[in-house]
Backbone as CSV, one residue per row, in Angstrom:
resi,resn,N_x,N_y,N_z,CA_x,CA_y,CA_z,C_x,C_y,C_z
1,MET,95.115,56.390,107.140,93.897,56.718,106.434,93.224,58.033,107.014
2,SER,92.889,58.827,106.239,92.332,60.088,106.643,90.972,59.940,107.250
3,LEU,90.564,60.688,108.246,89.310,60.610,108.891,88.257,61.362,108.138
4,PHE,88.620,62.121,107.144,87.663,62.855,106.354,86.801,61.902,105.349
5,ASN,85.582,61.661,105.625,84.822,60.863,104.856,83.331,61.343,105.142
6,ALA,82.794,62.067,104.129,81.552,62.766,104.323,80.363,61.723,104.453
7,SER,80.577,60.550,103.865,79.470,59.531,103.948,79.403,58.940,105.387
8,THR,80.508,58.801,106.047,80.440,58.194,107.398,80.358,59.290,108.504
9,ASN,80.627,60.606,108.152,80.552,61.601,109.121,79.676,62.750,108.702
10,PRO,78.448,62.654,108.810,77.436,63.674,108.183,77.680,65.064,108.840
11,HIS,78.282,65.155,110.038,78.425,66.414,110.740,79.890,66.508,111.060
12,PRO,80.820,66.721,110.022,82.227,66.630,110.200,82.758,67.686,111.116
13,SER,82.175,68.827,111.298,82.720,69.863,112.156,82.608,69.426,113.598
14,MET,81.689,68.587,113.920,81.594,68.050,115.327,82.358,66.720,115.434
15,ALA,82.140,65.767,114.518,82.810,64.496,114.704,84.289,64.529,114.629
16,PHE,84.835,65.341,113.650,86.226,65.393,113.493,86.947,65.991,114.687
17,ARG,86.293,67.160,115.269,86.850,67.736,116.488,86.935,66.784,117.672
18,ASP,85.892,65.948,117.705,85.811,65.012,118.879,86.889,63.926,118.771
19,ILE,87.023,63.406,117.482,87.985,62.288,117.194,89.432,62.987,117.349
20,LEU,89.584,64.209,116.914,90.934,64.829,117.006,91.437,64.789,118.432
21,HIS,90.547,65.062,119.398,91.015,65.244,120.712,90.846,63.904,121.544
22,SER,90.385,62.892,120.982,90.178,61.652,121.668,91.551,60.914,121.883
23,PRO,91.690,60.192,122.997,92.968,59.455,123.314,93.369,58.605,122.213
24,GLY,94.615,58.589,121.799,95.194,57.687,120.803,94.724,57.950,119.372
25,ALA,94.140,59.027,119.127,93.628,59.395,117.777,94.879,59.578,116.892
26,ARG,94.746,59.117,115.694,95.816,59.268,114.668,95.257,60.196,113.613
27,VAL,95.689,61.404,113.529,95.051,62.345,112.600,96.242,63.026,111.785
28,ASP,96.081,63.010,110.540,97.099,63.574,109.603,96.941,65.009,109.591
29,LEU,97.872,65.761,108.938,97.847,67.221,108.812,96.653,67.638,107.904
30,MET,96.330,66.888,106.895,95.223,67.246,106.027,93.935,67.263,106.865
31,ASP,93.696,66.296,107.819,92.516,66.247,108.629,92.376,67.573,109.363
32,LYS,93.497,68.050,109.990,93.553,69.258,110.834,93.163,70.387,109.883
33,HIS,93.718,70.413,108.736,93.510,71.510,107.734,91.972,71.655,107.492
34,ILE,91.445,70.461,107.210,89.940,70.376,106.793,89.106,70.827,107.960
35,ILE,89.458,70.463,109.194,88.728,70.869,110.422,88.779,72.362,110.639
36,ASP,89.910,73.029,110.272,90.115,74.411,110.419,89.235,75.174,109.346
37,LEU,89.174,74.579,108.132,88.357,75.122,107.110,86.794,75.033,107.478
38,ILE,86.456,73.862,107.973,85.052,73.680,108.275,84.587,74.682,109.412
39,ASP,85.506,74.745,110.445,85.113,75.784,111.523,85.068,77.122,110.970
40,SER,85.871,77.499,110.094,85.856,78.874,109.648,84.620,79.221,108.818
41,HIS,83.935,78.190,108.256,82.701,78.450,107.520,81.505,78.061,108.307
42,SER,81.599,77.281,109.424,80.388,76.886,110.156,80.200,77.696,111.226
43,MET,81.063,78.705,111.624,80.826,79.523,112.751,80.988,80.945,112.335
44,PRO,79.996,81.508,111.575,80.094,82.915,111.179,80.074,83.834,112.388
45,HIS,80.682,84.977,112.235,80.736,85.876,113.369,79.748,87.030,113.183
46,GLY,78.902,87.033,112.113,77.844,88.053,111.944,76.696,87.454,111.187
47,VAL,75.539,87.990,111.366,74.258,87.607,110.808,73.734,88.605,109.856
48,GLU,73.408,88.343,108.626,72.849,89.285,107.725,71.295,89.165,107.702
49,GLU,70.602,90.202,107.939,69.110,90.133,107.765,68.707,90.923,106.623
50,ALA,68.069,90.317,105.583,67.689,90.939,104.379,66.547,91.957,104.691
51,LEU,66.672,93.118,104.118,65.716,94.161,104.275,64.965,94.476,103.020
52,GLY,65.254,93.863,101.974,64.636,94.034,100.665,65.419,95.110,99.859
53,ASP,65.161,95.053,98.525,65.780,95.939,97.606,67.404,95.886,97.637
54,GLY,67.883,94.780,97.963,69.275,94.559,98.021,70.025,95.107,99.214
55,TRP,69.310,95.694,100.230,69.868,96.178,101.419,69.938,95.168,102.568
56,CYS,70.769,95.283,103.470,70.851,94.281,104.470,71.407,94.863,105.768
57,LYS,70.724,94.441,106.881,71.068,94.848,108.225,72.044,93.861,108.837
58,ILE,73.135,94.325,109.379,74.172,93.422,109.937,73.900,93.287,111.358
59,GLY,73.756,92.104,111.835,73.687,91.764,113.243,75.027,91.496,113.829
60,ARG,75.066,91.553,115.206,76.403,91.343,115.914,76.296,89.851,116.392
61,GLY,77.068,88.978,115.730,77.098,87.601,116.039,77.950,87.255,117.242
62,LYS,77.735,86.042,117.785,78.468,85.541,118.896,79.441,84.455,118.676
63,GLY,79.548,84.178,117.332,80.510,83.072,116.943,81.909,83.512,117.055
64,ARG,82.829,82.511,116.918,84.245,82.765,116.943,84.684,83.272,115.639
65,THR,85.572,84.359,115.610,86.054,84.727,114.322,87.274,83.979,113.933
66,PRO,87.311,83.298,112.805,88.485,82.447,112.427,89.758,83.326,112.468
67,ALA,90.865,82.713,112.824,92.131,83.405,113.080,92.577,84.119,111.697
68,TYR,92.300,83.408,110.582,92.825,83.981,109.305,92.076,85.184,108.805
69,ARG,90.863,85.399,109.551,90.126,86.551,109.132,90.140,87.756,110.047
70,ARG,90.781,87.546,111.231,90.846,88.686,112.117,91.610,89.852,111.516
71,GLY,91.098,91.045,111.510,91.798,92.190,110.896,91.877,92.212,109.405
72,LEU,91.158,91.233,108.696,91.224,91.218,107.284,89.804,91.342,106.586
73,ASN,89.758,91.595,105.387,88.578,91.618,104.628,88.747,90.855,103.347
74,PRO,88.705,89.556,103.449,89.061,88.685,102.292,87.997,88.762,101.247
75,PRO,88.334,88.400,99.979,87.389,88.298,98.932,86.080,87.345,99.356
76,LEU,84.947,87.816,99.001,83.708,87.003,99.339,83.752,85.664,98.555
77,MET,83.660,84.599,99.143,83.711,83.304,98.381,82.392,83.064,97.681
78,ASP,82.552,82.593,96.471,81.424,82.156,95.599,80.713,83.352,94.982
79,LEU,81.098,84.575,95.241,80.497,85.725,94.575,80.826,85.648,93.041
80,THR,79.815,85.810,92.196,79.995,85.753,90.730,79.897,87.179,90.081
81,LEU,80.383,87.213,88.833,80.210,88.478,88.077,78.779,88.895,87.917
82,ASP,77.911,87.855,87.593,76.544,88.159,87.378,75.822,88.720,88.727
83,GLN,76.252,88.093,89.919,75.757,88.663,91.184,76.193,89.994,91.401
84,LEU,77.410,90.403,91.061,77.978,91.673,91.221,77.209,92.676,90.303
85,ARG,76.918,92.251,89.082,76.180,93.106,88.132,74.800,93.427,88.759
86,ALA,74.134,92.419,89.350,72.779,92.609,89.900,72.854,93.522,91.078
87,ASP,73.879,93.447,91.885,74.024,94.282,93.091,74.277,95.712,92.667
88,PHE,75.084,95.849,91.614,75.309,97.165,91.025,74.016,97.839,90.476
89,ALA,73.216,96.948,89.791,71.952,97.493,89.197,70.992,97.953,90.325
90,THR,70.995,97.236,91.426,70.071,97.568,92.617,70.508,98.848,93.206
91,LYS,71.841,99.026,93.454,72.352,100.205,94.016,72.145,101.396,93.050
92,SER,72.336,101.161,91.767,72.121,102.265,90.819,70.766,102.787,90.846
93,LYS,69.823,101.897,90.978,68.333,102.262,90.930,68.121,103.088,92.308
94,ALA,68.603,102.646,93.316,68.338,103.383,94.563,68.962,104.785,94.504
95,TRP,70.194,104.959,93.888,70.855,106.174,93.701,69.960,107.065,92.727
96,ARG,69.484,106.498,91.585,68.819,107.265,90.651,67.552,107.883,91.228
97,GLN,66.881,107.112,92.136,65.661,107.498,92.729,65.686,108.495,93.917
98,SER,66.987,108.764,94.324,67.166,109.460,95.526,67.078,111.016,95.307
99,SER,66.761,111.698,96.347,66.841,113.116,96.339,68.298,113.660,96.240
100,CYS,69.126,112.874,96.868,70.597,113.239,96.728,71.078,113.383,95.318
101,ARG,70.738,112.433,94.550,71.106,112.426,93.106,70.625,113.729,92.446
102,LYS,69.285,113.988,92.678,68.570,115.188,92.015,69.307,116.424,92.428
103,GLU,69.610,116.623,93.729,70.275,117.823,94.176,71.720,117.922,93.721
104,THR,72.400,116.810,93.639,73.803,116.838,93.299,73.925,117.243,91.829
105,LEU,73.070,116.666,90.982,73.038,117.009,89.583,72.776,118.481,89.297
106,ALA,71.799,119.003,90.176,71.458,120.369,90.093,72.584,121.311,90.446
107,ILE,73.357,120.853,91.371,74.514,121.658,91.778,75.522,121.691,90.621
108,ILE,75.749,120.566,90.000,76.720,120.395,88.872,76.318,121.244,87.734
109,ASP,74.943,121.100,87.358,74.396,121.835,86.249,74.511,123.346,86.426
110,LYS,74.445,123.768,87.648,74.464,125.194,87.898,75.864,125.815,87.629
111,GLN,76.736,124.969,87.860,78.175,125.409,87.762,78.903,125.127,86.452
112,VAL,78.085,124.736,85.397,78.761,124.508,84.134,79.436,125.730,83.582
113,PRO,80.736,125.663,83.316,81.513,126.867,82.833,81.035,127.257,81.472
114,GLU,81.329,128.457,81.101,80.963,128.965,79.743,81.687,128.073,78.708
115,GLY,80.927,127.503,77.776,81.419,126.628,76.834,81.402,125.142,77.242
116,GLY,80.832,124.893,78.377,80.626,123.478,78.820,81.725,122.984,79.662
117,TRP,81.630,121.794,80.216,82.673,121.218,81.036,83.934,120.759,80.369
118,ALA,83.761,120.265,79.140,84.968,119.800,78.271,85.714,118.812,79.084
119,ILE,85.095,117.945,79.759,85.825,116.772,80.528,86.092,115.603,79.546
120,THR,87.380,115.264,79.662,87.794,114.110,78.721,88.018,112.782,79.545
121,GLU,88.327,112.924,80.847,88.587,111.709,81.552,87.842,111.848,83.002
122,ALA,87.301,110.715,83.456,86.741,110.666,84.774,87.451,109.589,85.495
123,ILE,87.923,110.009,86.752,88.815,109.064,87.629,88.193,108.856,88.856
124,CYS,87.922,107.524,89.230,87.327,107.155,90.480,88.503,106.635,91.414
125,LEU,88.617,107.251,92.474,89.712,106.834,93.492,89.140,106.295,94.806
126,ALA,89.588,105.158,95.230,89.407,104.686,96.624,87.970,104.507,97.011
127,THR,87.160,103.844,96.236,85.881,103.405,96.675,85.963,102.199,97.573
128,GLY,87.073,101.478,97.441,87.106,100.196,98.043,86.666,99.066,97.133
129,SER,86.786,97.886,97.590,86.410,96.712,96.793,84.881,96.511,96.701
130,PHE,84.418,95.921,95.656,83.014,95.658,95.404,82.651,94.135,95.776
131,SER,83.686,93.395,96.120,83.490,91.931,96.188,84.215,91.307,97.385
132,ARG,84.507,92.101,98.453,85.083,91.494,99.631,84.011,91.126,100.700
133,ASP,84.415,90.428,101.694,83.547,89.700,102.661,82.698,90.651,103.436
134,ASN,83.160,91.814,103.782,82.513,92.684,104.739,81.259,93.308,103.983
135,TRP,79.983,92.989,104.341,78.913,93.426,103.691,78.634,94.856,103.702
136,ALA,78.806,95.448,104.896,78.659,96.936,105.007,79.592,97.707,104.082
137,SER,80.861,97.299,104.113,81.809,97.870,103.225,81.491,97.709,101.784
138,ARG,81.044,96.498,101.426,80.704,96.194,100.027,79.524,97.121,99.578
139,GLN,78.531,97.234,100.411,77.324,98.022,100.124,77.751,99.380,99.843
140,ARG,78.585,100.018,100.768,78.969,101.400,100.608,79.768,101.528,99.225
141,SER,80.654,100.726,99.007,81.533,100.792,97.860,80.762,100.739,96.540
142,VAL,79.842,99.791,96.406,78.951,99.631,95.207,78.062,100.891,95.041
143,THR,77.556,101.401,96.116,76.650,102.481,95.995,77.492,103.820,95.567
144,GLN,78.625,104.010,96.121,79.431,105.087,95.720,79.806,104.953,94.248
145,PHE,80.214,103.788,93.832,80.633,103.675,92.481,79.377,103.832,91.498
146,ALA,78.219,103.388,91.942,77.049,103.543,91.058,76.822,105.130,90.905
147,ALA,77.018,105.906,92.042,76.788,107.292,91.838,77.880,107.833,90.915
148,PHE,79.067,107.486,91.022,80.134,107.954,90.126,79.800,107.653,88.601
149,VAL,79.371,106.477,88.311,79.124,106.058,86.922,77.972,106.891,86.352
150,ASP,76.956,107.097,87.223,75.726,107.788,86.801,76.138,109.336,86.580
151,ILE,76.942,109.900,87.380,77.349,111.328,87.173,78.127,111.464,85.927
152,VAL,79.034,110.466,85.661,79.838,110.515,84.395,78.839,110.441,83.184
153,GLN,77.838,109.551,83.319,76.906,109.469,82.237,76.159,110.779,81.975
154,HIS,75.885,111.505,83.089,75.103,112.763,83.022,76.102,113.780,82.318
155,LEU,77.354,113.839,82.643,78.289,114.673,82.025,78.426,114.374,80.519
156,GLN,78.479,113.092,80.197,78.580,112.754,78.795,77.396,113.190,78.007
157,ASP,76.152,113.091,78.555,74.958,113.488,77.880,75.057,114.915,77.664
158,GLN,75.543,115.790,78.616,75.605,117.220,78.442,76.579,117.593,77.445
159,GLN,77.784,116.887,77.472,78.777,117.283,76.552,78.628,116.677,75.096
160,GLN,77.819,115.657,75.056,77.569,114.849,73.761,78.882,114.435,73.269
161,HIS,79.850,113.930,74.138,80.936,113.200,73.597,81.467,112.205,74.739
162,GLN,82.174,111.255,74.303,82.526,110.186,75.319,83.571,110.689,76.321
163,VAL,83.357,110.158,77.498,84.412,110.463,78.574,85.105,109.135,78.903
164,ILE,86.420,109.081,78.916,87.190,107.900,79.304,87.064,107.712,80.818
165,ILE,86.643,106.546,81.260,86.472,106.292,82.616,87.647,105.373,83.213
166,LEU,88.170,105.817,84.345,89.236,105.138,84.959,88.935,104.840,86.474
167,ALA,89.465,103.808,87.003,89.263,103.485,88.355,90.490,102.994,89.019
168,GLN,90.735,103.369,90.316,91.973,102.916,90.944,91.795,102.694,92.453
169,ASP,92.181,101.535,92.900,92.170,101.283,94.394,93.036,100.083,94.598
170,PRO,93.888,100.082,95.555,94.878,98.970,95.774,94.173,97.664,96.339
171,VAL,92.953,97.846,96.796,92.239,96.640,97.334,91.341,95.897,96.364
172,TYR,91.339,96.362,95.048,90.575,95.622,94.038,90.966,94.176,93.938
173,THR,89.858,93.363,93.851,90.119,91.918,93.645,90.098,91.615,92.137
174,ALA,90.496,90.401,91.802,90.324,89.964,90.393,88.901,90.148,89.899
175,LEU,87.874,89.833,90.742,86.519,89.987,90.367,86.168,91.425,90.120
176,ASP,86.733,92.335,90.947,86.491,93.792,90.820,86.997,94.240,89.452
177,ILE,88.179,93.787,89.074,88.724,94.178,87.756,87.994,93.622,86.604
178,ASP,87.504,92.399,86.760,86.608,91.925,85.761,85.339,92.630,85.571
179,PHE,84.737,93.048,86.731,83.519,93.888,86.762,83.741,95.251,86.071
180,LEU,84.961,95.903,86.293,85.204,97.183,85.755,85.467,96.973,84.258
181,ARG,86.159,95.958,83.847,86.328,95.672,82.409,85.052,95.431,81.685
182,ASP,84.151,94.768,82.385,82.856,94.470,81.761,82.055,95.803,81.495
183,LYS,82.424,96.878,82.236,81.785,98.120,82.034,82.664,99.065,81.199
184,SER,83.710,98.533,80.547,84.635,99.282,79.690,85.361,100.365,80.519
185,ILE,85.705,100.040,81.751,86.421,100.915,82.616,87.799,100.383,82.872
186,ARG,88.794,101.236,82.607,90.168,100.735,82.838,90.637,100.936,84.144
187,THR,91.292,99.870,84.697,91.845,99.836,86.060,93.251,100.433,86.042
188,LEU,93.596,101.326,86.868,94.922,101.895,87.004,95.681,101.335,88.166
189,PHE,97.078,101.269,87.955,97.905,100.689,89.022,98.010,101.680,90.150
190,ALA,97.759,101.151,91.411,97.849,101.973,92.578,99.086,101.657,93.339
191,GLU,100.060,102.695,93.299,101.354,102.588,93.951,101.131,102.666,95.421
192,LYS,101.875,101.998,96.224,101.903,102.259,97.616,102.962,103.192,98.113
193,ARG,102.848,103.609,99.371,103.912,104.484,99.865,105.274,103.880,99.990
194,THR,106.206,104.625,99.661,107.551,104.023,99.697,108.520,104.884,100.494
195,LYS,109.732,104.439,100.704,110.668,105.229,101.399,110.926,106.544,100.626
196,ASP,110.921,106.453,99.316,111.138,107.675,98.509,109.973,108.611,98.614
197,ASP,108.763,108.016,98.918,107.619,108.844,98.948,106.734,108.513,100.110
198,PRO,107.219,108.711,101.402,106.559,108.187,102.585,105.214,108.790,102.899
199,VAL,104.924,109.988,102.378,103.645,110.586,102.651,102.583,110.245,101.683
200,GLY,102.872,109.506,100.671,101.895,109.188,99.707,101.494,110.238,98.796
201,GLY,102.392,111.232,98.534,102.184,112.345,97.602,101.823,111.755,96.207
202,SER,102.561,110.707,95.815,102.209,110.089,94.577,100.911,109.322,94.703
203,ILE,100.058,109.367,93.748,98.772,108.683,93.877,98.683,107.577,92.874
204,GLY,99.812,106.991,92.495,99.847,105.957,91.606,99.653,106.428,90.145
205,GLU,99.204,105.491,89.267,99.059,105.754,87.855,98.054,106.885,87.638
206,ALA,97.174,107.100,88.523,96.163,108.147,88.396,96.797,109.548,88.227
207,ASP,97.959,109.687,88.858,98.731,110.969,88.760,98.961,111.386,87.289
208,ASP,99.086,110.404,86.473,99.401,110.748,85.006,98.233,111.200,84.333
209,HIS,96.937,111.151,84.927,95.767,111.473,84.305,95.147,112.761,84.902
210,MET,95.681,113.184,85.998,95.165,114.377,86.624,95.406,115.629,85.806
211,SER,94.324,116.380,85.414,94.453,117.575,84.571,93.225,118.431,84.774
212,SER,93.277,119.621,84.147,92.167,120.534,84.165,90.902,119.989,83.488
213,SER,91.072,118.985,82.692,89.928,118.447,81.968,89.418,117.147,82.463
214,CYS,89.755,116.894,83.846,89.275,115.642,84.351,88.254,115.880,85.432
215,PHE,87.416,114.823,85.675,86.484,114.748,86.778,87.034,113.733,87.776
216,VAL,87.248,114.142,89.015,87.739,113.304,90.031,86.724,112.911,91.081
217,PHE,86.565,111.586,91.293,85.575,111.142,92.337,86.322,110.383,93.375
218,GLU,86.402,110.889,94.537,87.231,110.213,95.667,86.384,110.252,96.934
219,PRO,85.673,109.215,97.219,84.867,109.272,98.401,85.464,109.089,99.741
220,CYS,86.518,108.407,99.805,87.044,108.121,101.195,88.538,107.862,101.216
221,MET,89.326,108.614,100.484,90.713,108.385,100.316,91.449,108.866,101.535
222,ASP,92.270,107.945,102.122,93.083,108.215,103.329,94.336,108.999,102.875
223,MET,94.457,110.236,103.122,95.726,110.968,102.626,96.214,111.915,103.640
224,THR,97.456,112.386,103.333,97.983,113.516,104.123,97.645,114.780,103.385
225,SER,97.995,115.952,104.042,97.734,117.149,103.326,98.489,117.288,102.041
226,HIS,99.646,116.690,102.019,100.457,116.633,100.831,99.781,115.856,99.683
227,GLY,99.108,114.756,100.046,98.275,113.990,99.083,97.147,114.885,98.501
228,ALA,96.473,115.570,99.413,95.386,116.443,98.941,95.895,117.524,98.007
229,LEU,97.116,118.056,98.310,97.715,118.945,97.382,98.000,118.375,96.031
230,THR,98.463,117.094,96.011,98.667,116.378,94.737,97.452,116.270,93.877
231,LEU,96.280,115.967,94.548,95.045,115.780,93.845,94.485,117.121,93.270
232,LEU,94.641,118.211,94.112,94.029,119.479,93.715,94.873,120.347,92.881
233,SER,96.150,120.195,92.946,97.110,121.142,92.101,96.853,121.137,90.678
234,PRO,96.503,120.021,90.013,96.179,120.017,88.608,94.958,120.727,88.207
235,GLU,94.207,121.296,89.231,93.047,122.035,88.962,91.992,121.197,88.195
236,PRO,91.574,120.017,88.685,90.465,119.317,87.993,89.236,120.139,87.799
237,ALA,88.634,120.028,86.647,87.400,120.810,86.376,86.371,120.576,87.448
238,LEU,86.186,119.268,87.806,85.030,118.934,88.717,85.691,117.832,89.720
239,TYR,85.399,118.032,90.920,85.949,117.157,91.928,84.844,116.928,92.981
240,ILE,84.607,115.677,93.225,83.675,115.173,94.306,84.453,114.342,95.204
241,GLY,84.640,114.766,96.450,85.466,113.998,97.330,85.475,114.429,98.813
242,SER,86.391,113.866,99.603,86.360,114.053,101.002,87.628,114.757,101.464
243,CYS,88.452,115.223,100.519,89.743,115.812,100.934,89.698,117.189,101.392
244,PHE,88.659,117.897,101.200,88.538,119.341,101.463,88.581,119.745,102.886
245,GLU,87.945,118.961,103.717,87.945,119.261,105.181,89.409,119.200,105.702
246,ARG,90.150,118.178,105.330,91.601,118.028,105.699,92.476,119.164,105.136
247,ALA,92.141,119.500,103.840,92.939,120.544,103.142,92.673,121.913,103.853
248,GLU,91.309,122.213,104.133,91.008,123.501,104.718,91.547,123.553,106.143
249,ASP,91.455,122.511,106.882,91.993,122.522,108.255,93.560,122.823,108.191
250,ASP,94.183,122.146,107.331,95.697,122.417,107.215,96.059,123.776,106.802
251,SER,95.103,124.382,105.796,95.491,125.666,105.274,95.393,126.717,106.397
252,LYS,94.639,126.368,107.532,94.495,127.383,108.613,95.586,127.221,109.698
253,LYS,96.375,126.209,109.518,97.434,125.888,110.569,98.700,126.726,110.212
254,THR,99.441,126.927,111.164,100.763,127.557,111.053,101.771,126.490,110.474
255,ASP,102.872,126.843,109.974,103.946,126.006,109.529,104.382,125.139,110.711
256,GLU,104.451,125.770,111.974,104.872,124.960,113.110,103.905,123.883,113.504
257,GLU,102.648,124.202,113.361,101.595,123.169,113.715,101.671,121.969,112.715
258,ILE,101.787,122.333,111.445,101.824,121.227,110.413,103.051,120.378,110.666
259,MET,104.225,121.114,110.933,105.479,120.431,111.137,105.315,119.412,112.283
260,HIS,104.769,119.816,113.447,104.569,118.990,114.521,103.676,117.807,114.233
261,ALA,102.539,117.989,113.511,101.585,116.876,113.119,102.423,115.873,112.199
262,GLU,103.102,116.432,111.266,103.809,115.463,110.314,104.931,114.733,111.002
263,ARG,105.610,115.344,111.906,106.713,114.721,112.576,106.155,113.693,113.477
264,SER,104.966,113.717,113.966,104.384,112.706,114.824,104.166,111.457,114.106
265,MET,104.284,111.466,112.714,104.163,110.307,111.789,105.513,109.663,111.656
266,SER,106.606,110.231,112.268,107.897,109.719,112.221,108.528,109.845,110.803
267,LEU,108.066,110.870,110.059,108.617,111.025,108.698,110.047,111.269,108.782
268,ASP,110.575,112.071,109.715,111.967,112.412,109.791,112.853,111.285,109.856
269,GLN,112.379,110.148,110.439,113.177,108.943,110.483,113.361,108.278,109.150
270,LEU,112.408,108.544,108.244,112.412,107.922,106.895,113.324,108.713,105.974
271,VAL,113.100,110.027,105.974,113.874,110.969,105.069,114.433,112.066,105.978
272,PRO,115.801,112.136,106.044,116.415,113.234,106.799,115.957,114.661,106.274
273,ASP,115.692,115.565,107.225,115.277,116.856,106.816,114.079,116.984,106.039
274,PHE,113.190,115.993,106.288,111.992,115.914,105.354,111.117,117.178,105.477
275,TRP,111.009,117.738,106.709,110.205,119.006,106.749,110.796,120.107,105.979
276,GLU,112.079,120.292,106.103,112.720,121.345,105.382,112.657,121.195,103.832
277,THR,112.572,119.963,103.360,112.663,119.722,101.820,111.259,119.605,101.282
278,HIS,110.302,119.226,102.120,108.988,118.890,101.504,107.779,119.750,102.051
279,TYR,107.832,119.894,103.336,106.596,120.483,104.005,106.631,122.030,104.281
280,LYS,107.695,122.641,104.246,107.775,123.985,104.616,107.036,124.818,103.497
281,GLY,106.136,125.565,103.990,105.345,126.477,102.995,104.021,125.669,102.434
282,ILE,103.720,124.524,102.917,102.627,123.872,102.399,101.263,124.543,102.713
283,THR,101.325,125.260,103.823,100.087,126.037,104.199,99.775,126.984,103.131
284,ASN,100.696,127.765,102.621,100.439,128.776,101.569,100.020,128.044,100.194
285,LYS,100.565,126.946,100.014,100.271,126.228,98.740,98.759,125.790,98.722
286,LEU,98.370,125.264,99.980,96.943,124.890,99.995,96.057,126.080,99.944
287,LYS,96.449,127.082,100.539,95.571,128.264,100.483,95.366,128.752,99.063
288,ALA,96.469,128.691,98.326,96.478,129.149,96.889,95.556,128.223,96.129
289,VAL,95.620,126.946,96.271,94.934,125.957,95.498,93.344,126.115,95.816
290,LEU,93.089,126.240,97.212,91.671,126.296,97.568,90.980,127.620,97.245
291,ALA,91.770,128.638,97.120,91.296,129.958,96.741,90.646,130.026,95.281
292,LYS,91.159,129.062,94.465,90.652,128.951,93.100,89.388,128.141,92.937
293,ARG,88.943,127.534,93.989,87.840,126.546,93.893,86.661,126.988,94.733
294,LYS,85.454,126.658,94.293,84.376,126.751,95.139,83.770,125.356,95.398
295,ARG,83.063,125.153,96.488,82.619,123.930,96.842,81.314,123.970,97.582
296,TYR,80.563,122.849,97.481,79.316,122.685,98.167,79.172,121.299,98.723
297,VAL,78.782,121.262,100.028,78.687,119.976,100.712,77.769,119.099,100.006
298,LEU,78.079,117.862,99.769,77.153,116.909,99.119,75.918,116.678,99.866
299,PRO,74.728,116.742,99.286,73.443,116.497,99.921,73.405,115.096,100.646
300,VAL,72.660,114.967,101.582,72.575,113.680,102.317,71.809,112.643,101.505
301,PHE,72.394,111.454,101.496,71.820,110.255,100.756,70.914,109.561,101.799
302,GLU,69.629,109.846,101.806,68.708,109.511,102.919,68.601,108.004,103.188
303,GLU,68.848,107.214,102.117,68.777,105.779,102.192,69.939,105.272,103.182
304,GLU,71.092,105.951,103.215,72.174,105.586,104.101,72.993,106.800,104.221
305,PRO,72.753,107.617,105.247,73.492,108.948,105.346,74.907,108.883,105.421
306,ASN,75.581,107.854,105.935,77.055,107.879,106.035,77.754,107.585,104.760
307,ILE,77.133,107.116,103.734,77.739,106.751,102.495,78.493,107.872,101.857
308,PHE,77.883,109.042,101.935,78.572,110.244,101.226,78.862,111.307,102.245
309,ALA,79.080,110.969,103.517,79.343,111.846,104.586,80.745,112.526,104.326
310,SER,80.855,113.782,104.609,82.084,114.508,104.546,82.508,114.727,103.169
311,MET,81.711,114.467,102.202,82.049,114.753,100.780,81.498,116.126,100.254
312,SER,82.222,116.628,99.249,81.795,117.962,98.754,81.872,117.860,97.200
313,VAL,81.150,118.673,96.579,81.196,118.934,95.045,82.056,120.198,94.936
314,SER,83.037,120.124,94.133,83.964,121.334,93.998,84.244,121.557,92.497
315,TRP,84.389,122.856,92.129,84.669,123.218,90.791,85.613,124.473,90.837
316,MET,86.228,124.712,89.776,87.101,125.910,89.560,86.263,127.135,89.531
317,GLU,86.697,128.160,90.295,85.981,129.399,90.256,86.206,130.216,88.983
318,ALA,85.260,130.685,88.365,85.344,131.399,87.109,86.252,132.590,87.285
319,SER,87.106,132.781,86.267,88.104,133.870,86.284,87.364,135.195,85.996
320,ASP,87.853,136.247,86.580,87.279,137.582,86.423,87.801,138.163,85.097
321,GLU,88.836,137.542,84.516,89.315,138.192,83.325,88.480,137.895,82.071
322,ASN,88.231,138.846,81.345,87.495,138.676,80.098,88.444,138.400,78.927
323,PRO,88.087,137.375,78.117,88.974,137.039,77.038,88.908,138.099,75.975
324,SER,89.986,138.436,75.335,89.981,139.437,74.320,89.519,138.876,73.012
């Protein structure tokens, strides 16, 4: 007979553990599984203190972190689509009322090319999940995505035509995808690095949509210089992201410095002569791409300065050639 009986054990996380370790106790595997589950939910490792308006301060807890959660960020249990909608609405309101939004839109409006932006697709890359367990990560992701959606709406209002909205991140949960579908946003397939593409030059299905008529929003994408080149080479009309510091740093390096940095990632072990076939000359390629673009560091989001840190607004520099 199983020891699990809520009516006779009102405090199972204590009673079961005591019985489990008592002399002569007979406990089946289901009992042990239940005790592990109870422990994982009854001993949180962090405390959330509500600050109002949907924001939360994370305390440093003293509890034991369950083994299955160490190093992971699992989907948040019991989070519903309605709750995610409400969280998005709260973060959208905070963004719309911020000076960061006002200044960012002013930068974008000042750089409208002759004839308008003519943007047909908007692609959001690497915001992270909106529904996983880590509150700080979730807060950042939802706020970044709220900013992206608002900027797309602003561009649509200016152009007076619809912009197709796409989103891609390998960490999306089923609830994230439902949330995006609810907003008529298509989720793209995110390929992972493979032996044939060890540096992540391929950016998944989003690669098929990169063009000079797209707006790319990439708040925190972890990439190599080759990945940055993949994103910028199609010359997207408008780009808001974090890849520029990496790209500009690499554009100032010599071929030998880049070769040493990339070889430290053991790429040569994956693909013979990788440097000779892929990376030689990347410095000049980055310089050429960056020379065609202008950028302005994104204003500080005072409500949470780290959310848009290291991001820039970038656009194609107007050509000096006069059309005939």
